[in-house]
C-alpha positions as CSV (number, residue, x, y, z in Angstrom):
1,M,-14.2,11.1,-68.8
2,D,-15.4,7.8,-70.2
3,S,-14.0,5.2,-67.8
4,T,-13.1,2.9,-70.7
5,K,-10.8,5.6,-72.1
6,R,-9.1,6.7,-68.8
7,F,-6.1,4.5,-69.3
8,S,-5.6,4.9,-73.1
9,S,-2.5,7.1,-72.7
10,R,-1.2,5.1,-69.7
11,A,-1.4,1.5,-70.9
12,D,2.4,1.1,-71.3
13,L,3.0,2.4,-67.8
14,Y,0.2,0.2,-66.5
15,F,1.7,-2.9,-68.1
16,K,5.2,-2.2,-66.9
17,Y,4.7,-0.8,-63.4
18,R,1.5,-2.0,-61.8
19,P,1.9,-4.6,-59.1
20,S,1.1,-8.3,-59.7
21,Y,-0.8,-10.5,-57.3
22,P,0.9,-12.7,-54.6
23,K,0.9,-16.4,-55.0
24,S,-1.3,-16.7,-51.9
25,A,-4.1,-14.7,-53.6
26,V,-3.9,-16.9,-56.7
27,N,-4.0,-20.0,-54.5
28,F,-7.2,-18.7,-52.8
29,L,-8.9,-18.6,-56.2
30,F,-8.0,-22.2,-56.9
31,S,-9.1,-23.3,-53.4
32,N,-12.5,-21.7,-54.0
33,G,-13.9,-22.9,-57.3
34,I,-11.3,-22.5,-60.0
35,N,-9.4,-25.5,-61.3
36,K,-7.6,-26.8,-64.4
37,N,-10.9,-27.6,-66.1
38,S,-12.5,-24.2,-65.5
39,I,-13.6,-21.8,-68.1
40,V,-12.9,-18.4,-66.6
41,G,-13.9,-14.9,-67.6
42,D,-11.4,-12.2,-66.5
43,I,-13.6,-9.1,-66.9
44,G,-12.0,-5.7,-67.2
45,S,-8.7,-7.7,-67.8
46,G,-6.7,-4.6,-68.7
47,T,-3.1,-5.4,-69.7
48,G,-3.5,-9.0,-68.5
49,I,-1.8,-8.8,-65.1
50,L,-4.1,-11.3,-63.4
51,S,-4.7,-13.1,-66.6
52,S,-1.0,-14.0,-66.9
53,L,-1.2,-15.8,-63.6
54,L,-4.3,-17.8,-64.6
55,I,-3.7,-18.6,-68.3
56,D,-1.6,-21.8,-67.8
57,K,-3.8,-23.1,-65.0
58,V,-7.3,-23.1,-66.5
59,K,-9.0,-24.8,-69.5
60,R,-10.0,-21.5,-71.2
61,L,-9.6,-17.9,-70.3
62,Y,-11.8,-15.1,-71.8
63,C,-10.2,-11.7,-71.3
64,V,-12.9,-9.1,-71.7
65,E,-11.5,-5.5,-71.9
66,P,-13.1,-2.5,-73.7
67,N,-9.9,-0.3,-73.9
68,D,-8.0,-1.0,-77.1
69,E,-4.6,0.1,-75.8
70,M,-4.9,-1.9,-72.6
71,R,-6.2,-5.0,-74.4
72,N,-3.4,-4.9,-77.0
73,Y,-0.8,-5.4,-74.2
74,A,-2.6,-8.5,-73.0
75,N,-2.9,-9.8,-76.6
76,K,0.8,-9.4,-77.1
77,S,1.8,-11.2,-73.9
78,L,-0.8,-14.0,-73.9
79,S,-1.5,-14.7,-77.6
80,D,0.8,-17.8,-77.6
81,F,-1.6,-19.6,-75.3
82,D,-4.2,-21.6,-77.2
83,N,-6.7,-21.2,-74.4
84,F,-6.6,-17.4,-74.5
85,I,-9.5,-15.6,-76.0
86,S,-9.6,-11.8,-76.2
87,I,-12.9,-9.9,-76.3
88,N,-13.5,-6.2,-76.9
89,A,-16.5,-5.6,-74.6
90,K,-17.7,-4.1,-71.4
91,S,-18.6,-5.8,-68.2
92,E,-22.3,-5.2,-68.7
93,S,-22.3,-6.7,-72.2
94,T,-19.6,-9.3,-72.4
95,T,-21.0,-11.0,-75.6
96,L,-20.3,-14.4,-73.8
97,D,-22.9,-17.2,-74.0
98,D,-25.5,-17.9,-71.3
99,N,-24.2,-20.2,-68.5
100,S,-20.8,-20.4,-70.2
101,L,-18.4,-19.6,-67.3
102,D,-17.3,-21.6,-64.3
103,A,-15.9,-18.4,-62.6
104,I,-15.4,-14.7,-63.1
105,T,-12.4,-12.7,-61.9
106,V,-12.2,-8.9,-61.8
107,A,-8.9,-7.4,-60.9
108,Q,-8.5,-3.7,-60.1
109,A,-11.6,-2.9,-62.3
110,F,-14.9,-3.4,-60.5
111,H,-15.0,0.2,-59.3
112,W,-15.3,1.3,-62.9
113,F,-18.3,-0.9,-63.7
114,D,-22.0,-0.1,-63.8
115,I,-22.7,-2.3,-60.9
116,E,-26.5,-2.9,-61.5
117,K,-26.0,-3.8,-65.2
118,T,-22.9,-5.9,-64.5
119,K,-24.7,-7.9,-61.9
120,I,-27.4,-8.9,-64.4
121,E,-24.7,-9.8,-67.0
122,F,-22.6,-11.9,-64.6
123,N,-25.7,-13.8,-63.5
124,R,-26.4,-14.5,-67.2
125,V,-23.0,-15.8,-68.2
126,L,-22.2,-17.8,-65.1
127,K,-23.1,-21.4,-64.6
128,P,-25.1,-22.2,-61.4
129,N,-23.1,-22.1,-58.1
130,S,-20.1,-20.5,-59.7
131,N,-17.9,-18.0,-58.0
132,I,-17.0,-14.3,-58.6
133,F,-13.7,-12.9,-57.4
134,L,-13.1,-9.2,-57.1
135,L,-9.5,-8.3,-56.5
136,W,-7.7,-5.1,-55.6
137,N,-4.1,-4.2,-54.6
138,N,-5.1,-1.7,-52.0
139,R,-2.1,0.6,-51.3
140,I,-1.7,1.2,-47.6
141,S,-0.1,4.3,-46.0
142,N,1.8,2.5,-43.2
143,T,5.2,4.3,-43.5
144,P,6.2,8.0,-43.4
145,F,7.1,7.8,-47.1
146,L,3.6,6.4,-48.0
147,R,1.8,8.8,-45.8
148,E,3.6,11.8,-47.4
149,Y,3.0,10.3,-50.9
150,D,-0.7,10.1,-50.1
151,Q,-0.8,13.8,-49.1
152,I,0.8,14.7,-52.4
153,L,-1.9,12.8,-54.3
154,K,-4.6,14.5,-52.3
155,S,-3.1,18.0,-52.9
156,L,-2.1,17.8,-56.6
157,S,-3.8,14.9,-58.4
158,I,-6.8,15.4,-60.6
159,D,-9.7,13.4,-59.1
160,Y,-8.0,11.0,-56.6
161,K,-10.7,11.2,-54.0
162,S,-13.6,10.6,-56.3
163,V,-12.2,7.6,-58.2
164,N,-10.5,5.8,-55.4
165,H,-11.7,2.2,-55.5
166,Q,-11.6,2.1,-51.7
167,N,-14.8,4.2,-51.8
168,L,-16.6,0.9,-52.4
169,G,-17.9,-0.8,-49.3
170,R,-20.6,-3.0,-47.7
171,V,-23.5,-1.3,-49.5
172,E,-22.2,-2.1,-52.9
173,F,-21.0,-5.6,-52.1
174,D,-24.2,-6.5,-50.3
175,F,-26.2,-5.5,-53.4
176,F,-23.9,-7.2,-55.9
177,F,-23.6,-10.5,-53.9
178,D,-27.1,-10.5,-52.3
179,K,-25.4,-10.1,-48.9
180,K,-23.5,-13.4,-49.4
181,W,-19.9,-12.4,-49.6
182,C,-16.6,-12.6,-47.8
183,K,-13.3,-10.7,-47.7
184,T,-9.9,-12.2,-47.7
185,S,-6.6,-10.2,-47.6
186,Y,-2.9,-10.9,-48.3
187,S,0.2,-8.8,-48.0
188,N,1.9,-7.5,-51.1
189,F,4.6,-4.9,-52.0
190,Q,6.7,-3.4,-54.7
191,K,10.3,-2.4,-54.5
192,L,10.8,0.6,-56.8
193,D,13.8,2.5,-58.1
194,F,13.1,6.1,-59.2
195,E,12.1,5.1,-62.8
196,S,9.7,2.4,-61.6
197,F,8.4,4.7,-58.9
198,I,7.6,7.4,-61.4
199,G,6.1,4.8,-63.8
200,R,3.9,3.4,-61.0
201,V,2.7,6.8,-60.0
202,F,1.8,7.9,-63.5
203,S,0.1,4.6,-64.3
204,S,-2.8,5.9,-62.2
205,S,-5.6,7.7,-64.1
206,Y,-6.0,10.4,-61.5
207,T,-2.4,11.7,-61.8
208,P,-1.7,14.7,-64.0
209,E,0.0,14.1,-67.4
210,E,2.5,16.3,-69.2
211,G,0.8,19.5,-70.2
212,D,-1.6,19.4,-67.3
213,K,-1.7,22.4,-64.9
214,N,-0.2,20.5,-61.9
215,Y,2.2,18.2,-63.7
216,N,5.5,20.0,-63.1
217,E,4.8,20.7,-59.4
218,F,3.5,17.1,-58.9
219,Y,6.6,15.6,-60.5
220,N,9.0,17.9,-58.5
221,E,7.2,16.9,-55.3
222,L,7.6,13.2,-56.1
223,K,11.3,13.6,-56.9
224,K,11.9,15.5,-53.6
225,L,10.0,12.7,-51.8
226,F,12.0,10.0,-53.4
227,D,15.4,11.7,-52.9
228,R,14.6,12.2,-49.2
229,E,13.0,8.8,-48.4
230,N,14.7,6.2,-50.6
231,Q,16.8,3.5,-49.0
232,N,19.8,2.6,-51.2
233,G,18.0,3.8,-54.3
234,F,14.6,2.2,-53.6
235,V,11.2,2.9,-52.0
236,Y,8.5,0.5,-51.2
237,F,4.8,0.5,-52.0
238,N,2.9,-1.7,-49.5
239,Y,-0.5,-3.2,-50.4
240,N,-3.3,-5.4,-48.9
241,T,-4.3,-7.6,-51.8
242,E,-8.0,-7.8,-51.1
243,I,-10.4,-10.4,-52.5
244,I,-14.2,-10.1,-52.3
245,S,-15.9,-13.3,-53.3
246,K,-19.3,-15.1,-53.1
247,K,-20.1,-17.3,-50.1
248,L,-21.0,-20.5,-51.9
């Protein structure tokens, strides 16, 4: 499937149920190159989860997103800001001017990019000595509930192993950053009731949708897991919010 279309049917769930980013992670961005006078490109901006944390803190924010459904959610939530500019484009062809950006952010999207073409494009649109920040909320399986959830994904999801962003590693980052990069991590979590748990699960493109072969079995296994493991009606997703950035 075209990676730019994978979330078309899940944009509503993505907007409602995906985790945000902790204040400590946002503070890191502003301690390493972004400030109130910055012109920033949020590339692969999706429904605007990270963009919403930056929009009132920078001079101008270009949100570049090729998926219409995802981009429309960002447009609805951010259009009241005069410094918000929405662009329908891919990471390798942003349509932005040469040397126009003070920083680039990429939240939960870099693993979908053509890395070679994107590197060329980012070098074109960034001003000299500007930073790039790649962010992910990496779910960690550090509880019995999360370990069992991960097993359900491996057994019944569509292509969980092949599209997992945690497949990226040193080889890809060394190439993209010319071996000059660092990793920073912060703790993050979500407290989920059953509705938000189900919404969070099905916001992922590798989970089956209604009508798919494994959907009923997958849903039933999720419900049994929630019923067994919830604490006073809630379960917890734990994350390491990871930031890969240039060494300036």
